[in-house]
N, C-alpha and C positions, 0 to 999 in steps of 0.2 A: 674482794680486790686486794692485791698485795699492797704493802706499805709503800713500796717504790712507785707503783702506779699512782697511788693517791698523791704522793709527793710530786710526781711528774705533772699531774693535772693542776696541782696547786701552784707550782712554780712557772708553769707555762701559761697560766691564766686562760686556760681552754677548758671547756666542759668535757666530761667524759661522755662518750656516745650515749650511754643510758640517760645522763642528765640532759643531753641535747634534745631527746625525744620528749616533747611536752606532754604534760598529764592529760590534755584533751585527746591527744592522738592515741595514747595508751588506753584511755577509756573507749575509744572508738574500736580499738583492736579487741578488748575485753568484751564489748557488746557484740561484735561480729561474731566472736567465738561462740557466745551464748546463743545468739540467733541461729547460727548454723547447727548447733547441737539440738536445739528445739525443732528445727525444721527437719533434720535427718534422722533423729532419734527421739520420736515423739513419746511423751510420757512425762508426767509431772515430776517423777523423781529422778530425772536424768542428772547425774553428777558431772559437772564440768571440771575438767582437770585444772590443776593449779597453773596460773599463768605467770611467766617470769620474763623480764627483759634484760637478761644477763649473758645471752649468747655472744660469743666472740668468734672471730675467724671469718672464714669465707661462706659459711652457711647463713642463710637468711632466717631459717627456722628450724625448729627441731621438736619432734614428739619423742618423749622419753618415758620409759617404764622402769622404775627402780623400786625394788622391795614392795611390789604391787601398787606403787603410788604413780599415777600418770602426771606428767608435767609437760605443758606446752612451753617452749622457750623460743624467744624471738631476739633477733639481733638488731638492736636499736639503730646501729649504724646504717644497715640496709634501708630502714624506713625513713631515716633522716635524709640519706642521699637520694632516694627514688620512691617517694610515698606512693605515687600512682602506679609504679611498676610492682609494688609489693603488697599494696592494700587493694582489694581484699584477697588476691590470689595466694600470697604466702600463708595468710591465715587459713584459707580454706584447705591449702595443702596440708597442713599439719593437723587440721581438725579430721581430714579424710584418713590420715594415718591412725588417729585415735579410734575412729569409727570402725575402721577396717579391723583393728585389734579386737574391738568389742564384739564385732559380729563373727569373726573367724578365730578368735582366741590365739594361741601360739602356734596354730597350724601353719605350715609352710606356705605362706601367701607372699609373693614377691612385693617388695616395697612399693614399686611404682607399676605394678602389674595390672592386669585386666580389672580386678575388683576396684583398685584404687582409681583407675581411669574412669570407670563407670560412675563411681561416686563423685568425682570431680565434675563430670558432665552433668550429673544430677544437680550439682550446686550452680550450674550455669556457666561452666568453663568448657567450650566446645573442644578446644584442643589444649589439654592440660600439659604443662611443662613441669619436669623434674628438676630443672636447674634454672638459674637466673643469670643475668648479665651484668649486674651491678658490680663495679670494681671495688671490692671490699679489702680492707687491709687484713691480710692473713697473719696468723701467728708467726712470729720470728723465732725460729729455732736456733739454738746456738749450734755452731758447726765446729768440728775438730778437724785439723789438718793431718792428713796421712800421705805418705810418700810410697811410690813404687818405681820401677825402672824407667817409666816414661814420663814421670813428673809428680806433681802434687795433686791431691784430690780432697775436697771437703767431705766429711762424713757426718751423718746426723748424731745428735745426741743419743738417740736410741741405739744406733749401731756402735757408737763409741762405748756405751754402757756394755753391751753384749761382748764387745772385744775385751774390755778391761775386767769385768766382773765375771763373765760366763765363759771366757776362754774361746770365743768364736774367732774364725779367721776368715778374712776376705781376700780374694785373689783378683788381680787386675785382668780385665777382659782383653786389653790390648797386648800387654807384654807378658802376662802370665805370672808375674811376681806377686808375693804376698805384700799386702799393705802394712807399713809400719807407722806408728804414731810419731809425729814430730812434736816434741815438747814445746809447750807455750811458756814463755817467761813473763 
């Protein structure tokens, strides 16, 4: 967590979403991950991925593979706002991704395709969902103001970088003029 975010939580006297999710519920999530792995990947030497509660943004959960290391990440805000809407379905959703990878490897298997749906049904979810409806606070991206013939338009930080550093050019779809950056003071 960046220093500014830590300072924000300290001055606002509010808990970070990670801190708001109590240890008891984190333990329930961890136990459910272990239970699902033992149920669907029988064997005494089944390695359970690392579990973290540091996901931010609009996703409730994420299975990730980096440098051969699997990680299950969960968004604590999702579980704090709607425990019954996310436990155990979001946990099972991410475990299913991990098990699909273990069964099929890096082969082209759709993330929420037939294999994933069958695995979710085997876990007891008759109609598995790939998305949730909990209104989470998404990441706020900095926007840069650009102008064209028909007015001003905000551009994302990524597009701004591509324009400034890589020489990209974007053209307005309405008026056809090239966008120009308006300097911020």
